[in-house]
Structure formats: structure tokens, C-alpha cells
N, C-alpha and C positions, 0 to 999 in steps of 0.2 A: 655352695650358696643355693638356696631354694626359693623359688617364687611360689608361695603357697596361697591357695584360695580357700583352705579349710584348716582351722585349728580345732582340735578335739581335746576337751578337758575331762579327765576321768579321775576316779578315786572313790573311796568308800564314803558312806553317809557320815557327815560331820567332819570330813577331812578339810573342807574349805574349797570345794569345787566352784560354787557360785561366786565366791570372792575372787578366786583365781580367774574365772571367766571374765568377771567385771574388770579386774586389773588388766588383763590381756587386752580387752577392748579399749580401755583408756590409753594404754601404751601405744597400740597400733594407730589410734586416732592421732596421738601426738606425733607419730611418724608419718602423718598424712596418708594413712591407709584407709580406704573406704571399707567400713566393717558392717556386719549384720550379726547381732548377738541373739542367740536363742538359748534361754535357760530352760532347765527341767520344768516340764509342765506347760510349756507354751503350746496352745491348741493349734497354732498356725505353723508348726514346725515343718520345714520343707522336706525333711528326709525321714521323719518318723511320724507315727500316729499317736497323738495324745487325745484319747476319746474318739476313736474311730470304730464303727461297727461294720462287720463284714457279713454279707448275705450271698449265698449262691443265687444263681438266676431263678431257680425254683423257689427258694425261700423269699426272695424279694418279690416275686409275683404273688406269693401267698400273703406277704405283708401288705401289699397294695390292695389286695382283695379284702383282707380283714379290716383294713382301716381306710375305706374308700373316701371318708370325709376329709382326709388329709393327703390324699393320693398325689395331688399336684405338688405339694410341698416336698414330699418324699422324692418324687421324680426330679424335682428341681435341684435337689442337693446331692443326688446319687452320682457317684463317680464309678465308671466301669473299670474294674481292676481284677485281674487274675481270675477270669471266668465267673465273675460275680460283680457285686456292687458294694462300695464303701459309703457309709453315711457318717458325716461329721456330726458328732453329738451336740457340740456347742451351737451349731447352726440350727439344728432342730429345736434346741431349747430357746433360741432367739425367736423362732417363728411360730412355735406351738405354745399356747398358754394352757393352763391347767384344765380348762373346760373343754378343750378340743379333743383330748385323748384320755383314756383311763390309765390308772397306774400300771395295769398289765402291759400296756404299750411300752412304757419305759423299762419295765423289767425285761421285756423281750429285747429291747435295744441294748441294755447293759450286758445281757447274757451273750450277746454277739460281739462284744468288745474284742478287738484284734488281739489284745493281751490276755484274753480268756480262751482263745482258740487253741486247738492242738498245735504243738510246737512246729510241726512240718508246715502247716498252713501259715502260721505266724512268720516263719522264715521266708516263705514265698512272697507274702505281702510286703514285708519290711525290705527285703532285698530289691523288690520291684520299685519301691518308693525311693530308695537310695539311688538306684540307676536313673530314675527320672530326674532326681535332684542334680546328679552329676552332669547330665546332659544339658540342663539349664544353666548350671553354675560355670561350666567350661567357657561359655561365650561371654560371660559378664566380667566386670572389673572388681567386684566386691570380694572381700575375704570374710568367710563365714566362721563364726565361733559357736561351737556346739558344746553344751554341757551334758555329759553323761549318757548319751544315747548310743554311742559306738561300742563300748565294752559292757557298761552296766546293764543295759536292757537285754542283750543276749544272755548274759550270765544270770540275770534275775529270772527271766522266764525259763531258760534252759535248766540251770542248776537248782535255783531256789524253788521255783514253782513245780517243775516236773521231775527233778532229781536226775536230769540227763547227765551222761558221762562227760568227762573232760574232753574227749575227742569230739563229741557232738558240738559242745559249746565252742571249742577252739576252732572247728571248721566253720561255724557260723560267723565268728568274728573275722576269720581270714577271708571268708567270702566277701564280707563288707570291705575289708582292706583292699582286695583286688578291685572292687567297684570304684573306690574313691581314689585309686592311684593317679588318674589323670589330673587331679586337683593338687598333687604334691602335698599331701596332708602333713601336719605337724601334731604330734600327740604329746600333751602335757599330762602326766599322771601325778596327782597330788597324794603324797605318802604321809602316813602317820606312824611313828614308832610305837606309840601306846594306843592301840585301837580301842581298848576298853575305856580309857579316859576320854578320847575324842567322841566316842558314841554316847557315853553318859553325859558329856557336856552338851551334845546336841539334844538329848532327851530333856535336859533341864531348860534349855533355851527355847525349844519349840513347843507348840500346843500339845496338850495331852492326847488329843485325837490322833496326832501324827504318830507318836510313840506307840500308842495302843494298836493302831492299824498296822504299823510297821512290824511290831513284834508278832502280831497274829499272822501276818503274811509269811514271816520268816520261820516261825515255829510250827505252824499247823498244816503245812503242805510240803510236798517234794522233799528236799534234802533235810529240812528241820524235822519233819514228821518221821522220816526214816531213821534219824539219829536221836529221836526222843527229846528234842530241844524244848525247854520250858523257861518262861520268864525272861528277864533281861539278860541273865547270864547265858541262857540257852541261845538267845539271839546273837550275843557276842561270839559264842562258839561257832555259829553258822557264818557270821561275818569273818571270823578268822579263816574258815575254810574257803570262803569266797575270796579273801585276800590272796591265798595261795594260788587259786585258780587264775586270778587276774594277774598275779606276778608272772605266772607261766605264760600267759597270753602276751603280756607286755614284752617279755624277752624273746618270744617267737616271732613277733611282728617285724617285718622288714620295711619299716617306715621311719621317717625322722621323728625321734621320740626322746623325751626327757622325763626323768622321775625327779620331782621336787619335794623336799622334806618340809612339811608345814607343821611339824610337831610343836614348835614353840608359839605358834600363832602370833609371831612378831611381825607386824605389818610392813615396816620400813625395809627391813632386810629381805623380807620375802618378795616385796615388789622389786627390789633391786635385782634379785636373782632372776625374776621373770624378764625384767628389762634386759639383763645381760644376755639371756638366751636369744632374744629377738634382735639385739643390737649387734652381737658378735657372731651369731651362728646362722640366723635366718634372714635372708634378704627378701623383704616383702615386695 
């Protein structure tokens, strides 16, 4: 029996991660567990950076000098991290209107996004934030539910963006697994037998901007570029390779973990399967 303070929901795009995270949240609430759900893209994620820009101390000093008119706003939002400073992009957007800074300012901010940094620096910043989260979560009573930031993000930046080796990506995720061990995490991996079908289904259901951006990211850098991936079929071939990597990672992790088949997208039986996991295996 495990008293878990962290539920991790992982899987490939279109597999049903968001649905699974939502179902898990509902089930735990029904069990009178105090939960905190963070879906992909949440700018206030406590363990990951969604729209965070990193600057070395020298770069930050140059930024302040170049944009003196908004210096106080930049200093107000800057978080000192890893021998530099992190600026939350959404907070800057809230406080800076279009007349206060030129477009070149935002280009500079976006170019310093933490997921645009070299892999080594990304790992340093992300592991630091996970460590800070664990220290805070250990003393609380909430159970956190995270969608896709534990395996997906390291695999995406490591393998997909930079073409990093399996060992590098595996070690990145294992490093995170060691950090979160005090929270007794539970990993739910949402599986799809027909990856091509589930991805094409997601492409049909989501905005065209999503699929265009996704395929560009997967085909035109790192692994996809190395292997000459093109179009939707090229993206699917990269996803197939990613699936193999994530399967290896899943089997190597020494944490409480469950692989759930969501190939049928049949909601009632799927919800029952998740409920069964938490009713019979995991004591919250």
C-alpha cells in the first residue's frame, strides 16, 4: 500500500492523457483526497517551466540595461535560479503592454525559453525546480496530479529536439525519479495499440495550428531531421521511435507504475480500470 502525494500521467499525443488526468482527479476527490491537478500547458506548474526564460547574471544585467524603461518590472518578476534568473513569460505579458517594449524585446525573451536552451542547462533548471517542488509538497496534505511533464518533456527535448541518445534521456528521467521518490509517486502510462490511428484522430479533432506546429517540431529538428521525417507519416515514424524509448524508460523505472490501454476510447470501462487501480492497489 502506498501513500502517494504525486500521480504522473504519461503517454503519446492523442492517447488520452488529459482525459486520464481528469478522471484520476475525479476519482481521488470521490475518495476524499485533496488533489491539485496540473494539465499540460499550465503556466503555474509547480515542477516544470511553461513559458519560462532563463538568463545568466551577465545576460540579465544586459537586459536591464537595454530596457531601462521596464527595469522595475523585470526585477520584480525575476527568480534567481541556477546562477542566473528565470522570468515567467506570462507575468511579463500581464504587466507589459505593446507600447512599453519593442518586438525585439519579446524575440529576446522567447529565444531564452528554457526549452530552447542547450540540453545540459535545461536539465539543470528542470531538476532544480522538481527538487524545490518536492521539498514543498512533502510537508503538505495534497496529492498532485501532473500530466506529461515527467517522461514526455525530457524525451521531447532530449530525443526529438536534440537527437540525444537513449542513455542521456534515460538518465534524465531517472534523475527526476530519484528526486520525486519521497512523494511515493504513482505513474499511469496511457497506451495506444494503434499509434497512427490515435495521432490522426488527434489531428482531426485539434486546431490545424496544433498539428502544423507539432509536425514541424517533430520533423525538422533532432531525431526527425536526422532520419529525414516528412509530413504526417514522418511524424508518426518519429512517434513510433519515441514510443519505444518511453517503453524502455517505463520498464526501467523502479516506481509504482501502471500501463493502461486506452485503444478503444471507451469511457466507462476505462474509468473503471483507473478506479480499480486506486481502490485495490493504492491507498491514498
